[in-house]
N, C-alpha and C positions, 0 to 999 in steps of 0.2 A: 148306562142302561143295564138293568138286571133282567135276565131271563131265567125262569125257574119252572121246573115241572113238579106240580103238586097233585095230590089226590083229587080226582074228579069231584067227589062230594064236597071236599073242603073248598075247592075253587067255586063251586056253585053257591055255597053258603057265603063265601067272601063276596062274590059278585052281588048277591041279593042284598046283603047288609051294606055294602059300599053304595049301591044305587039308592037304597032307602035313606042313607045318611047324607050323601052328597048329590043326589039327583041322578037323572038318567042321561045327562049330557056328557060330552067329551071330557075326559080327565078325572071322572069319579073314581075309577079303579086306581089311578096313579096317586090321587090324594089319599085314598084309604091305605094303599100300600106304604106310602111315606109315613102316615100316622102309625101304622102297625110297626114299622121298622124303628121309628123314633121311640116307641114305647118298649121295644124289645132290647135295644142296645144297652140301656142302663142295667137291665136285668142280667144280660149276658156278661157285662163287664164285672158285675158283682160276683158272679160265680167263679171267675178266674180259672176256668177250665181250658187248658191248652194241650194240644197234641204233643205227646212226648215220643221221641224216637226219630228214626230216619224216615222221612216221607217217601223216599225212593224204595226202601224196603217194604213199606206198607203197600205201595202201588204194585210192587212186584208180587207180593203175597196175594193181592186181589186178583191179579192177572195170571196166577200160576196155573190155572186150568185151561187157559187159552192156548190153543195149539197153532197159532199163526205168528209169523214174525212181524216186525214193525212195518215193513213195506206192505205186506199183505193186509195188515190192519188199516193202513192209510188208504189202500185201494178200496177196501170194504166200506170204510167211512165215506169216501167219495161217492161210491155207488149208492149207498143208502141216502145220502144227502141229495144226489141227483134224482133218485126215484121219488123222493118226497116233493121236490120242486115240480116234477112233471105230473104229479097227481092232481 
């Protein structure tokens, strides 16, 4: 299972086109996503672009402005998740 957050306008276009192509029944979005991924994989493989460097250092750089320790981040993530469930 893949979960992804994409731009709202892009999602709307994708949904509209998926339903036009595969119908309004269950599974239309899954079929469209599979087709899109199958078409994207060969293109991505041709590009041969790979991340170079240490991924831990990259993450550390991304989080350098965060003033919380790992335990505080875990608690914050738990609280955010719980609040979304309760909404």
